[in-house]
C-alpha positions as a Python dict, from the first residue, in 0.01 Angstrom:
ca = {
    (1, 'M'): (0, 0, 0),
    (2, 'M'): (297, -156, 184),
    (3, 'P'): (402, -493, 125),
    (4, 'G'): (335, -710, 458),
    (5, 'M'): (220, -444, 679),
    (6, 'D'): (-6, -124, 631),
    (7, 'G'): (55, 147, 820),
    (8, 'P'): (-137, 97, 1139),
    (9, 'A'): (-39, -242, 1181),
    (10, 'T'): (320, -21, 1127),
    (11, 'L'): (214, 254, 1420),
    (12, 'E'): (129, -13, 1638),
    (13, 'A'): (424, -238, 1625),
    (14, 'L'): (669, 104, 1652),
    (15, 'R'): (412, 132, 1987),
    (16, 'Q'): (533, -152, 2109),
    (17, 'R'): (897, -88, 2135),
    (18, 'E'): (1003, 132, 2402),
    (19, 'R'): (1231, 345, 2136),
    (20, 'G'): (896, 385, 1892),
    (21, 'R'): (670, 488, 2191),
    (22, 'D'): (689, 848, 2122),
    (23, 'L'): (805, 894, 1824),
    (24, 'P'): (599, 1098, 1584),
    (25, 'V'): (451, 956, 1309),
    (26, 'V'): (296, 1117, 1017),
    (27, 'F'): (37, 885, 777),
    (28, 'M'): (117, 965, 389),
    (29, 'T'): (-225, 795, 267),
    (30, 'A'): (-487, 849, 1),
    (31, 'R'): (-703, 711, 224),
    (32, 'V'): (-797, 1080, 380),
    (33, 'Q'): (-1230, 1068, 461),
    (34, 'A'): (-1293, 1245, 768),
    (35, 'Q'): (-1330, 890, 994),
    (36, 'E'): (-1014, 777, 801),
    (37, 'V'): (-816, 1038, 930),
    (38, 'A'): (-979, 1043, 1263),
    (39, 'G'): (-883, 676, 1319),
    (40, 'Y'): (-513, 788, 1190),
    (41, 'R'): (-501, 1020, 1465),
    (42, 'A'): (-683, 816, 1747),
    (43, 'M'): (-438, 577, 1700),
    (44, 'G'): (-143, 831, 1761),
    (45, 'A'): (-67, 946, 1447),
    (46, 'E'): (35, 1369, 1416),
    (47, 'D'): (-142, 1461, 1137),
    (48, 'V'): (-179, 1306, 791),
    (49, 'I'): (-76, 1392, 443),
    (50, 'A'): (-318, 1280, 140),
    (51, 'K'): (-170, 1130, -142),
    (52, 'P'): (-141, 1240, -435),
    (53, 'F'): (91, 1502, -255),
    (54, 'D'): (249, 1823, -438),
    (55, 'P'): (559, 1766, -352),
    (56, 'M'): (643, 2175, -407),
    (57, 'S'): (408, 2168, -49),
    (58, 'L'): (563, 1854, 114),
    (59, 'P'): (794, 2033, 325),
    (60, 'R'): (574, 2309, 428),
    (61, 'Q'): (337, 2006, 562),
    (62, 'V'): (599, 1859, 739),
    (63, 'Q'): (775, 2173, 918),
    (64, 'A'): (423, 2281, 996),
    (65, 'V'): (396, 1905, 1217),
    (66, 'W'): (734, 1943, 1302),
    (67, 'D'): (663, 2305, 1504),
    (68, 'A'): (359, 2181, 1637),
    (69, 'I'): (510, 1896, 1866),
    (70, 'Q'): (821, 2102, 1934),
    (71, 'E'): (586, 2377, 2031),
    (72, 'R'): (365, 2131, 2222),
    (73, 'G'): (674, 2018, 2370),
    (74, 'A'): (778, 2387, 2490),
    (75, 'G'): (406, 2462, 2629),
}
């Protein structure tokens, strides 16, 4: 848990700022029930990475998110 603000509140605060409106966001959380993940995506999160995460596969997961963003922007 983050002190002061949780992930959704942080994302909401980012989206209220002009420079944060289009910023790609990925949640890293232990809250990965289907309805929770759907809620994060509805808020505008690009993806959700489950905790605990595998440090060996984390770079591939982040790269996959980045590649999807780039592909969407090119298409």
